[in-house]
PyMOL CGO cylinders between C-alpha atoms (Angstrom):
from pymol import cmd
from pymol.cgo import CYLINDER

trace = [
    CYLINDER, 0.00, 0.00, 0.00, 1.41, 3.37, -0.97, 0.3, 1, 1, 1, 1, 1, 1,
    CYLINDER, 1.41, 3.37, -0.97, 1.92, 6.04, 1.70, 0.3, 1, 1, 1, 1, 1, 1,
    CYLINDER, 1.92, 6.04, 1.70, -0.77, 8.15, 0.01, 0.3, 1, 1, 1, 1, 1, 1,
    CYLINDER, -0.77, 8.15, 0.01, -3.32, 5.32, 0.15, 0.3, 1, 1, 1, 1, 1, 1,
    CYLINDER, -3.32, 5.32, 0.15, -2.40, 4.64, 3.80, 0.3, 1, 1, 1, 1, 1, 1,
    CYLINDER, -2.40, 4.64, 3.80, -2.96, 8.31, 4.67, 0.3, 1, 1, 1, 1, 1, 1,
    CYLINDER, -2.96, 8.31, 4.67, -6.31, 8.29, 2.87, 0.3, 1, 1, 1, 1, 1, 1,
    CYLINDER, -6.31, 8.29, 2.87, -7.39, 5.17, 4.71, 0.3, 1, 1, 1, 1, 1, 1,
    CYLINDER, -7.39, 5.17, 4.71, -6.29, 6.64, 8.02, 0.3, 1, 1, 1, 1, 1, 1,
    CYLINDER, -6.29, 6.64, 8.02, -8.01, 9.94, 7.25, 0.3, 1, 1, 1, 1, 1, 1,
    CYLINDER, -8.01, 9.94, 7.25, -11.31, 8.14, 6.75, 0.3, 1, 1, 1, 1, 1, 1,
    CYLINDER, -11.31, 8.14, 6.75, -11.28, 6.57, 10.20, 0.3, 1, 1, 1, 1, 1, 1,
    CYLINDER, -11.28, 6.57, 10.20, -10.33, 9.86, 11.83, 0.3, 1, 1, 1, 1, 1, 1,
    CYLINDER, -10.33, 9.86, 11.83, -13.19, 11.65, 10.08, 0.3, 1, 1, 1, 1, 1, 1,
    CYLINDER, -13.19, 11.65, 10.08, -15.53, 8.98, 11.46, 0.3, 1, 1, 1, 1, 1, 1,
    CYLINDER, -15.53, 8.98, 11.46, -14.08, 9.31, 14.96, 0.3, 1, 1, 1, 1, 1, 1,
    CYLINDER, -14.08, 9.31, 14.96, -14.45, 13.09, 14.77, 0.3, 1, 1, 1, 1, 1, 1,
    CYLINDER, -14.45, 13.09, 14.77, -18.09, 12.80, 13.64, 0.3, 1, 1, 1, 1, 1, 1,
    CYLINDER, -18.09, 12.80, 13.64, -18.90, 10.44, 16.51, 0.3, 1, 1, 1, 1, 1, 1,
    CYLINDER, -18.90, 10.44, 16.51, -17.09, 12.76, 18.93, 0.3, 1, 1, 1, 1, 1, 1,
    CYLINDER, -17.09, 12.76, 18.93, -19.17, 15.71, 17.74, 0.3, 1, 1, 1, 1, 1, 1,
    CYLINDER, -19.17, 15.71, 17.74, -22.40, 13.72, 18.11, 0.3, 1, 1, 1, 1, 1, 1,
    CYLINDER, -22.40, 13.72, 18.11, -21.61, 12.82, 21.70, 0.3, 1, 1, 1, 1, 1, 1,
    CYLINDER, -21.61, 12.82, 21.70, -20.43, 16.37, 22.37, 0.3, 1, 1, 1, 1, 1, 1,
    CYLINDER, -20.43, 16.37, 22.37, -23.88, 17.55, 21.23, 0.3, 1, 1, 1, 1, 1, 1,
    CYLINDER, -23.88, 17.55, 21.23, -25.56, 15.03, 23.56, 0.3, 1, 1, 1, 1, 1, 1,
    CYLINDER, -25.56, 15.03, 23.56, -23.32, 16.21, 26.40, 0.3, 1, 1, 1, 1, 1, 1,
    CYLINDER, -23.32, 16.21, 26.40, -24.16, 19.84, 25.73, 0.3, 1, 1, 1, 1, 1, 1,
    CYLINDER, -24.16, 19.84, 25.73, -27.87, 19.04, 25.70, 0.3, 1, 1, 1, 1, 1, 1,
    CYLINDER, -27.87, 19.04, 25.70, -27.49, 17.14, 28.96, 0.3, 1, 1, 1, 1, 1, 1,
    CYLINDER, -27.49, 17.14, 28.96, -25.81, 20.12, 30.65, 0.3, 1, 1, 1, 1, 1, 1,
    CYLINDER, -25.81, 20.12, 30.65, -28.53, 22.48, 29.45, 0.3, 1, 1, 1, 1, 1, 1,
    CYLINDER, -28.53, 22.48, 29.45, -31.36, 20.13, 30.42, 0.3, 1, 1, 1, 1, 1, 1,
    CYLINDER, -31.36, 20.13, 30.42, -29.85, 19.32, 33.81, 0.3, 1, 1, 1, 1, 1, 1,
    CYLINDER, -29.85, 19.32, 33.81, -30.62, 22.83, 35.03, 0.3, 1, 1, 1, 1, 1, 1,
    CYLINDER, -30.62, 22.83, 35.03, -34.38, 22.32, 34.92, 0.3, 1, 1, 1, 1, 1, 1,
    CYLINDER, -34.38, 22.32, 34.92, -36.63, 21.71, 37.93, 0.3, 1, 1, 1, 1, 1, 1,
    CYLINDER, -36.63, 21.71, 37.93, -37.74, 18.19, 36.92, 0.3, 1, 1, 1, 1, 1, 1,
    CYLINDER, -37.74, 18.19, 36.92, -34.21, 16.76, 36.95, 0.3, 1, 1, 1, 1, 1, 1,
    CYLINDER, -34.21, 16.76, 36.95, -33.56, 13.87, 39.34, 0.3, 1, 1, 1, 1, 1, 1,
    CYLINDER, -33.56, 13.87, 39.34, -30.63, 11.52, 39.72, 0.3, 1, 1, 1, 1, 1, 1,
    CYLINDER, -30.63, 11.52, 39.72, -30.62, 7.79, 39.15, 0.3, 1, 1, 1, 1, 1, 1,
    CYLINDER, -30.62, 7.79, 39.15, -28.45, 5.07, 40.59, 0.3, 1, 1, 1, 1, 1, 1,
    CYLINDER, -28.45, 5.07, 40.59, -26.36, 3.50, 37.85, 0.3, 1, 1, 1, 1, 1, 1,
    CYLINDER, -26.36, 3.50, 37.85, -26.60, -0.29, 37.57, 0.3, 1, 1, 1, 1, 1, 1,
    CYLINDER, -26.60, -0.29, 37.57, -23.40, -1.89, 38.97, 0.3, 1, 1, 1, 1, 1, 1,
    CYLINDER, -23.40, -1.89, 38.97, -22.99, -3.97, 35.78, 0.3, 1, 1, 1, 1, 1, 1,
    CYLINDER, -22.99, -3.97, 35.78, -21.76, -0.80, 34.06, 0.3, 1, 1, 1, 1, 1, 1,
    CYLINDER, -21.76, -0.80, 34.06, -18.48, -1.06, 35.95, 0.3, 1, 1, 1, 1, 1, 1,
    CYLINDER, -18.48, -1.06, 35.95, -18.04, -4.67, 34.83, 0.3, 1, 1, 1, 1, 1, 1,
    CYLINDER, -18.04, -4.67, 34.83, -18.82, -3.52, 31.29, 0.3, 1, 1, 1, 1, 1, 1,
    CYLINDER, -18.82, -3.52, 31.29, -16.04, -0.99, 31.58, 0.3, 1, 1, 1, 1, 1, 1,
    CYLINDER, -16.04, -0.99, 31.58, -13.59, -3.76, 32.47, 0.3, 1, 1, 1, 1, 1, 1,
    CYLINDER, -13.59, -3.76, 32.47, -14.81, -5.80, 29.48, 0.3, 1, 1, 1, 1, 1, 1,
    CYLINDER, -14.81, -5.80, 29.48, -14.29, -2.93, 27.07, 0.3, 1, 1, 1, 1, 1, 1,
    CYLINDER, -14.29, -2.93, 27.07, -10.89, -1.92, 28.46, 0.3, 1, 1, 1, 1, 1, 1,
    CYLINDER, -10.89, -1.92, 28.46, -9.74, -5.55, 28.42, 0.3, 1, 1, 1, 1, 1, 1,
    CYLINDER, -9.74, -5.55, 28.42, -10.95, -5.91, 24.83, 0.3, 1, 1, 1, 1, 1, 1,
    CYLINDER, -10.95, -5.91, 24.83, -8.92, -2.87, 23.86, 0.3, 1, 1, 1, 1, 1, 1,
    CYLINDER, -8.92, -2.87, 23.86, -5.85, -4.49, 25.43, 0.3, 1, 1, 1, 1, 1, 1,
    CYLINDER, -5.85, -4.49, 25.43, -6.43, -7.82, 23.65, 0.3, 1, 1, 1, 1, 1, 1,
    CYLINDER, -6.43, -7.82, 23.65, -6.77, -6.07, 20.30, 0.3, 1, 1, 1, 1, 1, 1,
    CYLINDER, -6.77, -6.07, 20.30, -3.53, -4.23, 20.91, 0.3, 1, 1, 1, 1, 1, 1,
    CYLINDER, -3.53, -4.23, 20.91, -1.84, -7.55, 21.72, 0.3, 1, 1, 1, 1, 1, 1,
    CYLINDER, -1.84, -7.55, 21.72, -3.12, -8.94, 18.41, 0.3, 1, 1, 1, 1, 1, 1,
    CYLINDER, -3.12, -8.94, 18.41, -1.82, -5.91, 16.54, 0.3, 1, 1, 1, 1, 1, 1,
    CYLINDER, -1.82, -5.91, 16.54, 1.62, -6.26, 18.12, 0.3, 1, 1, 1, 1, 1, 1,
    CYLINDER, 1.62, -6.26, 18.12, 1.69, -9.97, 17.29, 0.3, 1, 1, 1, 1, 1, 1,
    CYLINDER, 1.69, -9.97, 17.29, 1.08, -9.15, 13.63, 0.3, 1, 1, 1, 1, 1, 1,
    CYLINDER, 1.08, -9.15, 13.63, 3.70, -6.42, 13.62, 0.3, 1, 1, 1, 1, 1, 1,
    CYLINDER, 3.70, -6.42, 13.62, 6.18, -8.82, 15.20, 0.3, 1, 1, 1, 1, 1, 1,
    CYLINDER, 6.18, -8.82, 15.20, 5.51, -11.38, 12.46, 0.3, 1, 1, 1, 1, 1, 1,
    CYLINDER, 5.51, -11.38, 12.46, 4.37, -14.10, 14.86, 0.3, 1, 1, 1, 1, 1, 1,
    CYLINDER, 4.37, -14.10, 14.86, 1.56, -15.17, 12.55, 0.3, 1, 1, 1, 1, 1, 1,
    CYLINDER, 1.56, -15.17, 12.55, -2.05, -14.61, 11.70, 0.3, 1, 1, 1, 1, 1, 1,
    CYLINDER, -2.05, -14.61, 11.70, -3.57, -17.57, 13.60, 0.3, 1, 1, 1, 1, 1, 1,
    CYLINDER, -3.57, -17.57, 13.60, -2.18, -16.32, 16.91, 0.3, 1, 1, 1, 1, 1, 1,
    CYLINDER, -2.18, -16.32, 16.91, -3.35, -12.76, 16.19, 0.3, 1, 1, 1, 1, 1, 1,
    CYLINDER, -3.35, -12.76, 16.19, -6.73, -14.14, 15.11, 0.3, 1, 1, 1, 1, 1, 1,
    CYLINDER, -6.73, -14.14, 15.11, -7.18, -15.81, 18.49, 0.3, 1, 1, 1, 1, 1, 1,
    CYLINDER, -7.18, -15.81, 18.49, -6.62, -12.47, 20.22, 0.3, 1, 1, 1, 1, 1, 1,
    CYLINDER, -6.62, -12.47, 20.22, -9.07, -10.78, 17.87, 0.3, 1, 1, 1, 1, 1, 1,
    CYLINDER, -9.07, -10.78, 17.87, -11.61, -13.50, 18.70, 0.3, 1, 1, 1, 1, 1, 1,
    CYLINDER, -11.61, -13.50, 18.70, -11.08, -12.81, 22.40, 0.3, 1, 1, 1, 1, 1, 1,
    CYLINDER, -11.08, -12.81, 22.40, -11.56, -9.10, 21.70, 0.3, 1, 1, 1, 1, 1, 1,
    CYLINDER, -11.56, -9.10, 21.70, -14.88, -9.90, 20.01, 0.3, 1, 1, 1, 1, 1, 1,
    CYLINDER, -14.88, -9.90, 20.01, -15.95, -12.09, 22.92, 0.3, 1, 1, 1, 1, 1, 1,
    CYLINDER, -15.95, -12.09, 22.92, -15.23, -9.29, 25.38, 0.3, 1, 1, 1, 1, 1, 1,
    CYLINDER, -15.23, -9.29, 25.38, -17.08, -6.82, 23.12, 0.3, 1, 1, 1, 1, 1, 1,
    CYLINDER, -17.08, -6.82, 23.12, -20.09, -9.13, 23.07, 0.3, 1, 1, 1, 1, 1, 1,
    CYLINDER, -20.09, -9.13, 23.07, -19.85, -9.35, 26.85, 0.3, 1, 1, 1, 1, 1, 1,
    CYLINDER, -19.85, -9.35, 26.85, -19.97, -5.57, 26.98, 0.3, 1, 1, 1, 1, 1, 1,
    CYLINDER, -19.97, -5.57, 26.98, -23.12, -5.49, 24.81, 0.3, 1, 1, 1, 1, 1, 1,
    CYLINDER, -23.12, -5.49, 24.81, -24.76, -8.19, 26.92, 0.3, 1, 1, 1, 1, 1, 1,
    CYLINDER, -24.76, -8.19, 26.92, -23.90, -6.18, 30.01, 0.3, 1, 1, 1, 1, 1, 1,
    CYLINDER, -23.90, -6.18, 30.01, -25.47, -3.08, 28.50, 0.3, 1, 1, 1, 1, 1, 1,
    CYLINDER, -25.47, -3.08, 28.50, -28.65, -5.01, 27.88, 0.3, 1, 1, 1, 1, 1, 1,
    CYLINDER, -28.65, -5.01, 27.88, -28.53, -6.24, 31.48, 0.3, 1, 1, 1, 1, 1, 1,
    CYLINDER, -28.53, -6.24, 31.48, -28.18, -2.62, 32.69, 0.3, 1, 1, 1, 1, 1, 1,
    CYLINDER, -28.18, -2.62, 32.69, -31.28, -1.63, 30.72, 0.3, 1, 1, 1, 1, 1, 1,
    CYLINDER, -31.28, -1.63, 30.72, -33.19, -4.59, 32.17, 0.3, 1, 1, 1, 1, 1, 1,
    CYLINDER, -33.19, -4.59, 32.17, -32.07, -3.61, 35.68, 0.3, 1, 1, 1, 1, 1, 1,
    CYLINDER, -32.07, -3.61, 35.68, -33.41, -0.09, 35.16, 0.3, 1, 1, 1, 1, 1, 1,
    CYLINDER, -33.41, -0.09, 35.16, -36.63, -1.50, 33.73, 0.3, 1, 1, 1, 1, 1, 1,
    CYLINDER, -36.63, -1.50, 33.73, -37.11, -3.63, 36.84, 0.3, 1, 1, 1, 1, 1, 1,
    CYLINDER, -37.11, -3.63, 36.84, -36.83, -0.42, 38.88, 0.3, 1, 1, 1, 1, 1, 1,
    CYLINDER, -36.83, -0.42, 38.88, -39.54, 1.15, 36.72, 0.3, 1, 1, 1, 1, 1, 1,
    CYLINDER, -39.54, 1.15, 36.72, -37.08, 3.44, 34.94, 0.3, 1, 1, 1, 1, 1, 1,
    CYLINDER, -37.08, 3.44, 34.94, -37.76, 3.66, 31.21, 0.3, 1, 1, 1, 1, 1, 1,
    CYLINDER, -37.76, 3.66, 31.21, -36.69, 5.93, 28.37, 0.3, 1, 1, 1, 1, 1, 1,
    CYLINDER, -36.69, 5.93, 28.37, -39.52, 8.39, 29.04, 0.3, 1, 1, 1, 1, 1, 1,
    CYLINDER, -39.52, 8.39, 29.04, -39.60, 8.13, 32.85, 0.3, 1, 1, 1, 1, 1, 1,
    CYLINDER, -39.60, 8.13, 32.85, -37.71, 11.40, 33.35, 0.3, 1, 1, 1, 1, 1, 1,
    CYLINDER, -37.71, 11.40, 33.35, -35.14, 13.52, 31.52, 0.3, 1, 1, 1, 1, 1, 1,
    CYLINDER, -35.14, 13.52, 31.52, -32.08, 11.92, 33.07, 0.3, 1, 1, 1, 1, 1, 1,
    CYLINDER, -32.08, 11.92, 33.07, -33.27, 8.39, 32.26, 0.3, 1, 1, 1, 1, 1, 1,
    CYLINDER, -33.27, 8.39, 32.26, -33.83, 9.54, 28.68, 0.3, 1, 1, 1, 1, 1, 1,
    CYLINDER, -33.83, 9.54, 28.68, -30.24, 10.75, 28.50, 0.3, 1, 1, 1, 1, 1, 1,
    CYLINDER, -30.24, 10.75, 28.50, -28.98, 7.49, 30.00, 0.3, 1, 1, 1, 1, 1, 1,
    CYLINDER, -28.98, 7.49, 30.00, -30.80, 5.35, 27.47, 0.3, 1, 1, 1, 1, 1, 1,
    CYLINDER, -30.80, 5.35, 27.47, -29.86, 7.55, 24.51, 0.3, 1, 1, 1, 1, 1, 1,
    CYLINDER, -29.86, 7.55, 24.51, -26.18, 7.81, 25.45, 0.3, 1, 1, 1, 1, 1, 1,
    CYLINDER, -26.18, 7.81, 25.45, -25.74, 4.12, 26.23, 0.3, 1, 1, 1, 1, 1, 1,
    CYLINDER, -25.74, 4.12, 26.23, -27.76, 2.84, 23.29, 0.3, 1, 1, 1, 1, 1, 1,
    CYLINDER, -27.76, 2.84, 23.29, -25.94, 5.10, 20.81, 0.3, 1, 1, 1, 1, 1, 1,
    CYLINDER, -25.94, 5.10, 20.81, -22.64, 3.89, 22.20, 0.3, 1, 1, 1, 1, 1, 1,
    CYLINDER, -22.64, 3.89, 22.20, -23.79, 0.25, 22.05, 0.3, 1, 1, 1, 1, 1, 1,
    CYLINDER, -23.79, 0.25, 22.05, -24.73, 0.71, 18.38, 0.3, 1, 1, 1, 1, 1, 1,
    CYLINDER, -24.73, 0.71, 18.38, -21.26, 2.01, 17.67, 0.3, 1, 1, 1, 1, 1, 1,
    CYLINDER, -21.26, 2.01, 17.67, -19.75, -0.93, 19.55, 0.3, 1, 1, 1, 1, 1, 1,
    CYLINDER, -19.75, -0.93, 19.55, -21.86, -3.28, 17.41, 0.3, 1, 1, 1, 1, 1, 1,
    CYLINDER, -21.86, -3.28, 17.41, -20.41, -1.60, 14.33, 0.3, 1, 1, 1, 1, 1, 1,
    CYLINDER, -20.41, -1.60, 14.33, -16.97, -2.18, 15.80, 0.3, 1, 1, 1, 1, 1, 1,
    CYLINDER, -16.97, -2.18, 15.80, -17.83, -5.84, 16.36, 0.3, 1, 1, 1, 1, 1, 1,
    CYLINDER, -17.83, -5.84, 16.36, -18.72, -6.13, 12.68, 0.3, 1, 1, 1, 1, 1, 1,
    CYLINDER, -18.72, -6.13, 12.68, -15.36, -4.63, 11.76, 0.3, 1, 1, 1, 1, 1, 1,
    CYLINDER, -15.36, -4.63, 11.76, -13.65, -7.07, 14.13, 0.3, 1, 1, 1, 1, 1, 1,
    CYLINDER, -13.65, -7.07, 14.13, -15.56, -9.98, 12.58, 0.3, 1, 1, 1, 1, 1, 1,
    CYLINDER, -15.56, -9.98, 12.58, -14.32, -8.90, 9.15, 0.3, 1, 1, 1, 1, 1, 1,
    CYLINDER, -14.32, -8.90, 9.15, -10.81, -8.66, 10.55, 0.3, 1, 1, 1, 1, 1, 1,
    CYLINDER, -10.81, -8.66, 10.55, -11.06, -12.11, 12.14, 0.3, 1, 1, 1, 1, 1, 1,
    CYLINDER, -11.06, -12.11, 12.14, -12.33, -13.53, 8.86, 0.3, 1, 1, 1, 1, 1, 1,
    CYLINDER, -12.33, -13.53, 8.86, -9.43, -11.99, 6.97, 0.3, 1, 1, 1, 1, 1, 1,
    CYLINDER, -9.43, -11.99, 6.97, -6.98, -13.42, 9.49, 0.3, 1, 1, 1, 1, 1, 1,
    CYLINDER, -6.98, -13.42, 9.49, -8.55, -16.90, 9.43, 0.3, 1, 1, 1, 1, 1, 1,
    CYLINDER, -8.55, -16.90, 9.43, -9.27, -17.31, 5.73, 0.3, 1, 1, 1, 1, 1, 1,
    CYLINDER, -9.27, -17.31, 5.73, -6.73, -15.26, 3.85, 0.3, 1, 1, 1, 1, 1, 1,
    CYLINDER, -6.73, -15.26, 3.85, -3.65, -16.38, 5.78, 0.3, 1, 1, 1, 1, 1, 1,
    CYLINDER, -3.65, -16.38, 5.78, -1.72, -14.13, 3.43, 0.3, 1, 1, 1, 1, 1, 1,
    CYLINDER, -1.72, -14.13, 3.43, -0.43, -10.65, 3.83, 0.3, 1, 1, 1, 1, 1, 1,
    CYLINDER, -0.43, -10.65, 3.83, -3.18, -8.39, 5.08, 0.3, 1, 1, 1, 1, 1, 1,
    CYLINDER, -3.18, -8.39, 5.08, -3.05, -4.67, 4.69, 0.3, 1, 1, 1, 1, 1, 1,
    CYLINDER, -3.05, -4.67, 4.69, -1.91, -3.33, 8.01, 0.3, 1, 1, 1, 1, 1, 1,
    CYLINDER, -1.91, -3.33, 8.01, -4.11, -0.26, 7.57, 0.3, 1, 1, 1, 1, 1, 1,
    CYLINDER, -4.11, -0.26, 7.57, -7.25, -2.41, 7.91, 0.3, 1, 1, 1, 1, 1, 1,
    CYLINDER, -7.25, -2.41, 7.91, -6.07, -3.69, 11.25, 0.3, 1, 1, 1, 1, 1, 1,
    CYLINDER, -6.07, -3.69, 11.25, -4.78, -0.30, 12.40, 0.3, 1, 1, 1, 1, 1, 1,
    CYLINDER, -4.78, -0.30, 12.40, -7.99, 1.52, 11.48, 0.3, 1, 1, 1, 1, 1, 1,
    CYLINDER, -7.99, 1.52, 11.48, -10.11, -1.09, 13.23, 0.3, 1, 1, 1, 1, 1, 1,
    CYLINDER, -10.11, -1.09, 13.23, -7.88, -0.76, 16.30, 0.3, 1, 1, 1, 1, 1, 1,
    CYLINDER, -7.88, -0.76, 16.30, -8.19, 3.04, 16.30, 0.3, 1, 1, 1, 1, 1, 1,
    CYLINDER, -8.19, 3.04, 16.30, -11.98, 2.76, 16.16, 0.3, 1, 1, 1, 1, 1, 1,
    CYLINDER, -11.98, 2.76, 16.16, -12.13, 0.09, 18.89, 0.3, 1, 1, 1, 1, 1, 1,
    CYLINDER, -12.13, 0.09, 18.89, -9.80, 1.98, 21.22, 0.3, 1, 1, 1, 1, 1, 1,
    CYLINDER, -9.80, 1.98, 21.22, -11.89, 5.08, 20.65, 0.3, 1, 1, 1, 1, 1, 1,
    CYLINDER, -11.89, 5.08, 20.65, -15.04, 3.15, 21.66, 0.3, 1, 1, 1, 1, 1, 1,
    CYLINDER, -15.04, 3.15, 21.66, -13.32, 2.17, 24.92, 0.3, 1, 1, 1, 1, 1, 1,
    CYLINDER, -13.32, 2.17, 24.92, -12.22, 5.74, 25.64, 0.3, 1, 1, 1, 1, 1, 1,
    CYLINDER, -12.22, 5.74, 25.64, -15.67, 7.07, 24.74, 0.3, 1, 1, 1, 1, 1, 1,
    CYLINDER, -15.67, 7.07, 24.74, -17.27, 4.58, 27.13, 0.3, 1, 1, 1, 1, 1, 1,
    CYLINDER, -17.27, 4.58, 27.13, -15.05, 5.71, 30.01, 0.3, 1, 1, 1, 1, 1, 1,
    CYLINDER, -15.05, 5.71, 30.01, -16.07, 9.29, 29.26, 0.3, 1, 1, 1, 1, 1, 1,
    CYLINDER, -16.07, 9.29, 29.26, -19.76, 8.35, 29.14, 0.3, 1, 1, 1, 1, 1, 1,
    CYLINDER, -19.76, 8.35, 29.14, -19.56, 6.37, 32.37, 0.3, 1, 1, 1, 1, 1, 1,
    CYLINDER, -19.56, 6.37, 32.37, -17.96, 9.31, 34.17, 0.3, 1, 1, 1, 1, 1, 1,
    CYLINDER, -17.96, 9.31, 34.17, -20.50, 11.69, 32.66, 0.3, 1, 1, 1, 1, 1, 1,
    CYLINDER, -20.50, 11.69, 32.66, -23.41, 9.50, 33.73, 0.3, 1, 1, 1, 1, 1, 1,
    CYLINDER, -23.41, 9.50, 33.73, -21.97, 9.07, 37.19, 0.3, 1, 1, 1, 1, 1, 1,
    CYLINDER, -21.97, 9.07, 37.19, -21.52, 12.80, 37.69, 0.3, 1, 1, 1, 1, 1, 1,
    CYLINDER, -21.52, 12.80, 37.69, -24.61, 14.15, 35.98, 0.3, 1, 1, 1, 1, 1, 1,
    CYLINDER, -24.61, 14.15, 35.98, -27.31, 11.49, 35.92, 0.3, 1, 1, 1, 1, 1, 1,
]
cmd.load_cgo(trace, "trace")
């Protein structure tokens, strides 16, 4: 891959990351404005969210291990196993998010219960959708590692890693935001 093509590929992922950042910045701004109203109340975050954080941070670490294995030339099957573990942890995160929503439902807290519950559901569901997109990218990556067994463009792996690491960082931000404001 030529340096120009690599820069173009990298630019695309950064444009996507920037767009997602701006979307969540808009949600954050709306939350700060809405928080000042009289009908705002706080909710207790489901404890599973902290386990989810560990899943997502661990998945970011396993993906980085896979990337370093490929860079070191240790082979695609070994890297593929780490990518599979990354996907498993990502699925665990999504299952945990669903569990958090069920926990809130059992408490009688729904999307339209109050403004802060609305923000919680919107923020976490939008993030979960982006994580699902990341899981699709990881599945493609795992497929390429398992089936192709030939030289894979490093930019595909690197761009997927940038996106996945960004999802982990975004989640930490959202968890802190929810903890402080919701």
